[in-house]
N, C-alpha and C positions, 0 to 999 in steps of 0.2 A: 681194406682190412679183413682179416680172416674172421669168420663168424663162429661163435660157440666152439672154441678150439679144443685142444686135446687133453686138457688137465681133467681127466675123468675122476670119478670118486667111487669108492667101494664101500659097502655097508660096514659101519664100524670104523672107518678111516678117520684120521684126525680132522679132515675137512668136514665130514658129516657130524662129528661130535661137537664141533664148534669151539667156543672159547675155552681155553685151558688156563686162563688167568695169566698166561705169559706168552710172549711171542714164540711161535714155533720156529725151528731152525731154518726150514726152507724159505719161509717168508722173510726172515731176518737176512738171509743171504741175498735174496732178491732186492730188498731195501738197500743193502750195502752196495750192490751193483748200480742201482739208480743214483744213489748219493755220490758215488765215485765218478760216474759219468757226468753228473751235473757239476760237481765241485772241481774236478781236475781233468775233465775230458778223457777219462780212462777208457781203454779199449774193453768193452764188455766181453768180447769173445776171448780175451786173454785173462781178464780178472775172474770171470765166473768159474772156469775150470779150476783155477788156483784156490778159490774159496771153497768149492765143493770138496777138494782134496783136504784142505786145512780143517774143515768142519766134519769130515768123515761122512758126508752125505752121499748116498748111493740109491739105486732103484727108484722107487716112486718119489722119495723126497728130492732126489737130484732132478728128476723129470719135472717136478712141480716148480722148483727153484728156477730151472731153465725156462719153462713156459712163462712164468711170471716176469722174469727179467727181460727176456727178449720181446715177449708180447706187449708188455707195458711200454717199452721204449718205442716199438713200432707204432703203437696207437696213441702215443702221448698227446699229440696236438688235438686229436679228436676228444680224448678223455679230458683234457684241460677245458675244452669248450663245454662239455657236459658238467664238469665240476663247477665251472663258473655259473652255469645255469641253476645249480642246486645249492649254491652257497650264498649266504647273506654278506659275504666279504668278496672283494675282488681278488683275483688270483695273486696279484702282487702284494696283498695284505695277509696272505696265508703263509706262515713260516715254511721255509723250504722243506724241512723234514716231514712236516704234516702234508704238504703237497705231494711228496713222494708216496706217503702211505695212502693218500686218497687215490692217486693214480693206480697203485697196485690193487686197491679195493675195487675201483671202477673196472679195471680189466677183468677181474674175477667175476664181477656181476654181469658184464656185458659181452664177454667173449670166451667164457669157459663154462663148463657144466657144474662148477662148484655151486652148491646151494646158497641162496641169498643170505640165510641166517648165518651160515658158517663164514661166508665172505665178509659180512659186516662184523661179526664178533671177533674173528681173528685179526681184522684190521684195527679194531679198537684195542685189542691186546698189543698189537705192534706199535700203535701210537703211544700207548702208556710206556712202552719200553724205550722208544727212541726220542720221544718229545715230552714225556711227563704226563702224569695222570690228569692234568687240567685240560688236555686236548681230547680226551676220550669222548666227551659228550658232543663236541663239534664234529668229530669224525663220524660218530654214530649217526648224527642227524643228516649230514650230507649224503652219506652212503645209503641211508634208508630212502632218501629222495631219488638217488640214482636208480635204486632198485624198483621204482614204480613203473618204469618203462624199459623196453628192450632197446638194443642199439639202433635198429632201424627207425623206431619211433623217435628216439632222441635226435637222430640225424635229420629227420623230417622237421623237427621243431627248431633246431639250432642252426642248421646250415642255410646259407642264402638260397633263395629260389633258383633252381637250375636254369630256368628259362631267362631270368633277368640277369643272373651273375653265374654263368657256368663254371668259371675258374674258381670262384669263391666256394661254390657248392662242392666241387671235386676236392678242393683243399681240405675241407672239413671232413668229408666222407672218407678220404683215403689218408688222412693224417699227414699231409704234406704242406709246407709253406706255399703261399700263393705264387711266389716267384718260380718255384720249381714246376708247378703246374703250367705256368705261362711258358717256361722254357721248353717243356715237353711239347706243348701245343704248337709253339713256333717251329721247333725242330721237325715235327711231324707234318708241318704244312697244313694244320687244321685251323680253321677260323675260330676265334674265340679269345684272342689276346686283347682283352679290354682291361683297362686299369680299374682299381677299386672305385666304385661309384659311377663308372662309365656305363653307358648302355651297351649291352652285348649285341653283336650282329644277329640279325634274325636267323633263328634256327641253330645258333651256335651250340646251345645246350645239348641238342640231340646229335650234333655232328661230331662231337669230340670222342668218337668211339675208340680211335687208336690211342689218344691221350689217356682215356680212362683205362684201357687195357694195360698200358705201361705203368700207370699208377697202381693198379690192382696187383700187378706182378711185383713191384718194388715194396708193396705193403704186405705181401704174403709171407708165409713161413718158409724160410729157405731150406733147401735140401742140404744135409751135412755131407760134404765130400772130403774124403781122405786122400792123401798123397803119400805114396811110398817113396822113401829116399833111395835113389839108385845105388845099388851096391850093398844096401843094408836090408831092404825088403822089396817085395814085388806085389803085383796085383793078385797073384794066386794066393799068397799068404793072407792078404786082406779078405779075399773071398772065402777062404777057409774059416775065417773068424766071423762070417756072417754078412759081410759087405757084398755089394753088387758091383761087378766090373763097370767102370765108367764108359760112357759112349764114345768120348773123344780123346781123353788123355790116356796115354799108355801107362801112366803111373797112378791113375785115379781109381777110386771106388766110392760108391754111394752107401751111406749108412742110413738105414731107414728109421732107426730110433735107438734109444739107450745112450749110455755114456761112452764117448769115443775112447776114453781111457780103459774101458773094458777090453778093447782090442789090444792084444799083446804088443804088436809093433808100435802102436801109438804110446802105450804106457812106457815102453823102453826107449822112446825117442827115435825109432827107426821109420816112423811114419808120423804124419800130423794132419790136422784139419787144414785144408786149403781149397779155396774155390777152384772149380775146374777151369774157369776163364783165366785165373791167375797162373795155373799150371801151363795152359796153352801159350800164354805170353812168354813164359820162360822157355818152353820147348821151341817156339818160333825162332828165338835167338840162335838156337843150335842148328837150325836148318839152313842158315845162310852159309854159302860157300865163300870162306875168306882166304882160301889157299893156305900157304904155309909161310911163316910159322903160325901156329894156333896154340899158343902156350899160356896166355894170360887174359882172363876175362874180368870185366868190371860190372858190378851191379851198383849203379848210382841211385841215391835216395832209397837205400835198401831196407830201412826199417818198415815194419817190425820183423821182417826176415823170412816170409813165406817163400818168395821166389828165390831168395839166396839159398835157402835150404835145398831146394831142388837143383838149382844151378851148381851148387858146390858138388853135389853127387854126380851130376852130368859131366862137370869139368874133370873131376878126378877119374871118371871112367874113360875120358878121352885123352888123359895124360896132360891136362891143363890144370891151372889153378885159378880159383876165383878170389877176387878182392871185392869185399862188400863195404860200401861207404855210406855214411849218413852224416848230415851236418849237426844233428842233435845227439849229444852223448847218451841220453836215456834211450833213444831209439837204437843207437849202435849197440847198447848193452842187450837189447832185445834180440838183435841179430846174432850177437855172440852166443846167446842161449839157444838160438834156433839151429845154427849151422853145426856141422860135424866135419871131422877130417882136417885137411890142411888149408882150408879157406882162411883168408886174412880179413879182419874186420877193422876198419879205421874210421875215425871221426874226421871228416873232410868236407870242405865246401866245393861242390862241383863247379861253381862259377869262378873259383880261384884255386884250382887244384894244385896239390903239392907234387904231382907227378909230371913228367915231361910229355908234351904232345906226342901222340902216336904210340904211347906205352902199351896200349891194350889192343888185342886182336878182335874182341867182341865186347860191346857195351850195351847194356840195357838201362834205360832211365825211366823209371816209373815215377815221374815228377808229381809233386803235390797238385791235386786237381779238385774239381767240385765234389767228387765222391758220389755223383748221382747214380753211377752204375752199381754201387755197393750199398744202397740204402737198406736193403733187407737185413744186411749184417751189421751195418753201422747207421742205425736210424737217426734221422734228424731229431734233435731233442728240444727244439724250441716250442713255446707255448702258442696256442691260438690267441688272437687278440682278445683282451678282456673287456673291451668297451661295451660289449653287449652282455655283460655278466648279470643277467637277471633271469628269473623264471620265465619260460616262454609265455607270452601273453595269451596264447590260444588255450593254455591249460590252466585250470584254477590252481592257485597256490595251495599246497597241502597244509593241514593244520600242523602246529608245532609238534615235533617228534619228541616223545619222552623216552629217555634212554632206558633200555632194559636193565634190570638188576644184574643180569649176567654179562 
């Protein structure tokens, strides 16, 4: 997990002034992203930009909403373990909206430079807004306990001992479920794949260096990469708007900060946010020599449409046409919104296709998978086990917290 992240504060900013008796727009947007992710498995990377535009958030407010949304989702499992240690209730007995508010508050306290008083006070205001005034005292008490220690101290207190249970320790430290840590360890050939409660091999905790590096990378803050739609924009235009030319993709550019919609090509739909690896997968399809004819391409499992957007432009430039298919109507609608030009979008089952065999000259199938390679952008949202939901025995339990009048 990233430590003390980028949500800085300026003298006189809303974060420094603290509670304004109502939830501020940036935190409310972040809450709505968390709620939508929890309730309907929404794509945070699609929902957040739409909410920012709808609410008219720009500049520092947009940056704060982005940091709180993505940062809280990435660190959620770790934050849940901390909240469980600070609450008199088990996680499953905390109402879901209140859990989301506590997660947002915990991220502010443990992973940003927002002051503790402002983080607690604004979270209390948010709780009043989304869950009613009766939740304010509980949220205040829990977050004040969270604020008594920094993230490293909390991890030392709540995570299993690394020597005894290296997988469990890394799961809490890097906010990943244990099965993912075990999968990384096994794939990398590192010793340490012990079940919960089993004794770890001698020295396993110290030996999982590659596993830990992989977990740290997937828990880190991702770089924003743009992709120019062939025929509509190019790297030079993106660079002229402040982006840096990508290292690998001939259509990519890195955005160091700010709102991608501030880039004219993105705002006008001639470029979009797309991981460079996703761009390269699409480009690889075009490098295969299929001979002639080369007129019809298929993107199977195309939702939500990132590869299809790029492939549609590449196909048009080559005199071909792309058909993008997805079995789920709502994902096909996302593809329709992403692609431009003459590309066709259909709802279809790739295992029982409506087209004749051999209809397509090129086919790419980004089939549903574990998603482990995209955890930074689509964080796992499960909670840490709540069985140990108690204040760490090595620390004295604090006296009851009396809610501040503000």
